[in-house]
N, C-alpha and C positions, 0 to 999 in steps of 0.2 A: 831800661829795666822797669818791669811792671810789678807793683806791690799790691797785694790784696789786703784790705783793711776792714775789720768789722766796724760797722757804723750803727750805733744805737742811739735812740732818743733818750736822754737822761730823765725826761719827765715820766717815762714809763716805769722807772725803777726807783727814783728818788722820792722820799716822802715829803709832802708839803709842810707838815708839822711833825714834831716828835711824838704826837699822840696818834698819828695815823698808823695803820697796820703796814707791815713790810709787804711790798708787792713781790710776789713770787711768780716767775715765768712758768707757764705750764704747756706741755706738749700734749695735745689731745689725740695723738695717734693711738688707737686701741691696742696695737701690737706692743706698745711700751707699758701697758697697764695689765699685766696678766692676772692680778688679784682683784680686779675691779668688781666682779660679781660677788665673791665672798664678802667684800667690804660693804657693798650696797645691801646685801642680804642682812647683814648685822644692823645696818642703819634702819632698814625697813622694819626689822623685828623690834628695835628700840622705839621707833616711831609708833608702831602699833601698840606696844605696851604703854607708852606715855599717853596715847589717845584714850586708852581705857582708864588710866589713872586720873586724867583730867576730865573724864566724862561726868559732869555734874549738871544735868539738864534743867532741874527744877529752879525757877527764879523767884516766884512769889505767888501768894494766894490773895485773891481779891475777895474780902469778906464783906458782908452787908445784907445779903438776901436772907429772908426769914423762912424760905421754903426752897425746895429743890429747883435748880436752874434747868429750864425746859428748852430754851432756844436762845440763839445768839445771832447778831448781825454785825457786819463790818461797815464802817463808814467808807464810802467810795473815794473821798478826797483826803481825809485825814488819817494818817497811820496810827496816831495815838488815841483815836476814839473808837470805842467798841460798845455795842448795846447788848443788854441781856434781859431776858424775860423769865419770870419764875412761875411756879405752880400756884401762887396765891394772887396772881393777876398784877404783880408789881413789875415795872420796867425800870432798869437802871442804866444810866449812861456813864461810862468809865473813862478816865484819863489814864492811859497806860504809862505815860512818862512819870506821873506822880504816884501811880497805882492807887488812885482814890476815886470814889464815886462823886461825880459832879452834879448829878441830878437824879431824882427819884420820882416816878409817876405811878399812881394807882390807876392802871389802864383798864383792867377788866375785872369782872367778877368770875372767879374760877381760873383755870389755867390760861396762860398766854401760850397759844398753840403755835404761833408763827410770827416772825418779824422780817422786815426787809427795809433797806434804806433806798430812797429815791436816787436815781443815777447822778443827779447834780449835788446831792448831799444836803439839801436845805430842809428836808423833812423825812419822816419814816412812817411805815405802816405797821400796825399790829392787828392780829386776829385772836379771838379768844372763845372760851366756852359759852359766853353770853350772846353768841350769834351775831356779833358786830365786827365790822372792819373800821378801824380808826386811823386817821392820819394826824400826826403830831409834828410840831415844829422842832427842828434840831436844836435851836437856841433856847436857852432858858427864858421864861416870861419876864417882862419888866417888873420893877418894884410895884406891888399893889395889884398886879394883873393876875387873873385866875389861871390855873393850869388846866386849860381846856383843849380838846382836840380841834384841829382845823375843820375836819369833816368826819361824820359818823354815818356808816351805812348799816342798816339793820337788815339782816338776812333771814331766810326762812329756816335754814338748818345750821348746825354748828360747822364752822370753818376749821379745817385741821392744818392748813398750810397756806403760805402766801409767798410770791416772788415778784419782783419788779422787772420790767423790760429794761434792757441795758442802755437804750438810746431814746425811747419815747415815753410819753406820759401815759403809759399803759401798765396795768399789773394784773396778775392772775391769782385766783384763790382756788382752793380745792376743798372738798368735803363730800357731799353727795354726788357732785359733778365738778368739772373744771370750768370755772367762769372767768372770762376775760373782760376786764373793766377799763373804761376810760376814766381818768381822774375827775373829769368835770361832770360825770353822770352818776346817778344813784341806782341805775339798773345796768346789768352786764351787757356788753356789746354782743357777746355770743356765749353760748354754753355748749360744752363738748362732753360727751359721755359715750362709753363703750362698755356695756355690762351693767350690773346693778349694784355693785358693792361700793363701799366708801373708799375715797382716795386719800392717802395719808400725806403725800408730798408732791409738789409741783415745782419744776425748775426751768427757767429760760436758758437757752443756749447763749453763752457770752459772745460767740463769733457770728453764727447764723442766727440772728436775734429773733427771727420769727418762729423758730423751732422751740417746742416745749417737750419735756418728758415728765411723766407722772407714774407714781407707784400706787397700785390699788391693793386692797386687802384680800382680793380673790387671786393673789399670786401673779398678777399681771404687771408688766412694765409697758406703758402705752406712750407712743410718740405722736405728737400733734403738730400740725402746721397752722399757724395763726391766720394765714392768708386764705385757707380753706375752712369750711365749717364742719369738716369731718376729720376723724383721726387718721393717721397714716398707717401705722401697723403696731402690733403688740407681740410681746414674747411672754410665754407662760412658763414659770419656773416651778420646781418642786415645792418650794416654800415661799412664804411671803417676803417681799422686799420692803424694807423700812423707808429707805430714801435713796436718791441717786445724786450724782454730781457730774457736771460736764467738764471735760478737759478744756482749760482756757487757751490752749495752744493748737489743739486739733479739733476741728468743729464736729467731727463725726464720732468721737470717742467719748464714752461716759462709763462711770463705775457705779455699780449698784451694791448697796449694803443689805445683806440677806439675813433671814432668821436662822439659816442652817450653818451659822458660824463663818461663812465664807463671804468674800467680795468678788464680784464678777465684772471684769472690764469688757465692754462690748464695743464693736464697731456697728453703728446704727445701719450700715448698708448690708451687713451680713449677720443677722441676728440668730442664725441657725446654731452657731456655737460661739461662746465667748472667746475673746482674744487671749484672756488670761484668767485663771482662777487663783485667787489669793487666799491661802489657807494658813492661819496661825491662831486665830482667836478660838477660845473654848466656850463661847456663849454667843448669843445673838448680837449681830453688829447693828448699832442703832444710828450711827451718823458717819458721814464721810465728807472730806473736803480736800480739794486739790491745792497744791502749791502753785504760786503764780507762774512758775517755769513750766508746769505741765508734766514734769518728769517724775514727780512723787505725789502721794496723797497720804492723808492721815485718817485713821478710822477710830471711832469710839465704840466701846462694847459694853455689854451687860456684865462682862467678867472683871470689871473694875480696872481696866487698863486701856491705854491708847497705843496704837502701833503705827509706825511709818513704813509704807511699802513703796519701793520703786515700781513704776508702771509696768515694766517688762519682767518683773520677778514674781514668783509665786509665794515667796516668804518675806517676812518683814525684816528690815535692816535695824529696827530699833523698837523697843517696848518701854513705855513709861508707866510707872505706878507709884503710889505712896501708900503707907499703912492706913491712912484715914480716908483715902479716896473710895467712894462707893460707886454704884453703877453710873457709868459716864453716858450722859444723855445727848450732849451736843459738843461739837468740836469745830474749830475754825483755824485756818492757816493765815497768818497776817500777810498783807499785800507786799511787804518788803522781803518776804521769803526767809525771815530770820526767826520768827517766833510762832508758837502754837498755843492756842487757848482752848481749854476744855471746861465744860460745866457739868457738874455731877449732882447726884441725889442729896449729898450732905451740905448743900447750900453754898458751896465754894466754886469760884472760877480760878483755875490754876494757869499760870503762865510758864511755858517751857521753852527751851532753846530748840530750834529745829535741828541743829547739829550739836549733839550733846557735849562735845569737847571743844567747841569753838570759843575763842577768846573774844570777849566783848570789848568794845572801845576801839580807839585808833591804834592801828598797827604801824610800826616803823617799816621802812622799805626792806631792810634786811630780814625782819621777822616774817614779812609777807613772802619773801623769796624762799626762806627756810621752810615755811608751811607748804608752799607749792611744791618744793622739792620732795618733802616728806610724803605728800599726797601722791606724787607720781611714783615714788618708791613703793608705797603700799599697793598701788594699782599693779605695778610690775610683778610683785611677789605675792599677790593676793591668793593664789592657789596653792602656795606651799603649805603643807599640813600644819606646821606649828603656828605660822602667822594666821592662817584661816581659823584655827581653833581659838586663838586669843581674840581675834577681831569679832568672831560670832558669839562668844560667850556672853550671856546676859543673866543677871540675877532675876529670878521670878518668885512671886509669892507661892507658898507651899500648895495652896488650892489649885492655882493654874498649872504648876509643875506636875501635880498628881493627875489632873485632868488630861494634860497633853500626853502623859504616859499611857493612861487608860485608853485614850482615843487611838493612839498608835497601835496598841494591842488589838483593838476592835477593827481597825482598818486592815491590819495584817490578816486577821481571821477571815474577814470578808474576801480578801484577795485570794487566800488559800482555798476557801470554799469554792470560789468561782473557777479557780484552776482545776480543782478536783472534778467539778461538774463538767468542765470542758473536756477533761481527759477521758471521762467515762461516758461521754455522750457521742452521738453520731457526728462526724465531722461537719462543721458549719451550722449545727442546730443551736449552739450557744454562741451568739455573736460577740465579738470583742468590741466593747463600747469604751471610747476614750473618756478620760476624766472630765474633759471639757463638755462633752455631749451628755454626760450622765444626768446633769441637773436641769436640762431643758426639756420641757414637756411638749411644747408646740410653738410655732410662729404663725400668727394670723395676720394677713394683709388686707 
């Protein structure tokens, strides 16, 4: 006679201690779970609501400057060190862990126009209105030692920006033209120019390190190759570009911050039209910086707010503002992808969380698993109307809210006018121009 017996391992069901949770066997066959989707929808809705409840992005304010913060730089080796330059020529080095200023230097007379740290982190460079480029030690001077720069280069014109090469002892300055310098020499290795206007910003590509991008006040974005003594190509936009930032993960992608309230993400191989137009700000965009992952960037604007944009989306996922914050001049995304720093007119540097509702500190494994599960649920149901409305809702200052409304009406009026003109004109006489090509004037090679 054959007897069938159920054989189970008691370790799968018996608790090790009385404090353990009871282990419940689960059958994952979807046919046995007819109410799974309604249950998950409710969980996704609750997770979305809780995300908005716990969205408290502002962490602290770094006070100490006596004039508006004009530029900032990240330390390439230390996550807790950041440098800032003000409009009165003062440079401060901050420790973000203690949220304190650890060193103050009176670097220039007039504005500090630009800053950058050397790739090894031992020194940093500043340029100012006094037509000088100065190199400073990152460490504080010894007791009794004077606070003096390592090198000082006196130029013929005012320098408006500076950036250091990512791997070599070479840096670039901009002003009347783009100059490329060797650290050991007091005259530039080569000078690059295309046109006659002043250049406001220059940036080295972090991957293809011999490439540079610059923004000129005659509405041009010019790309240079350091190995050649001539510029590569330039794109002319409708309005002036204030600065640009290269994507740290894709060598050929960069984003430009423009005066026409928009940001443009370009592929440097195809400058005829931008990859994406990012529209949400209601005033000129003054600065932009990429996250280390290359999937998002943060922008600072004259409208007293900062916004976080995904690279492939036209609208921002987050907007940060405070009552006291004035025109935001500079912004930086920290190298650990967790925090954002912004410097504004009213002398403060503010520290924000990159993910507004993220819990800081060490997470327990179960907490981490619950967060990942909630994140997947939110992604699964993100297009449901109720969840989308809650996830996208943001409180805005009254001035920005009214300007957004006004611009929406103006945009709609322009669209209606164009439709009417096309309707009452000869077929083909009024061409249909896409939003991406509207803002490009020409590409010159």
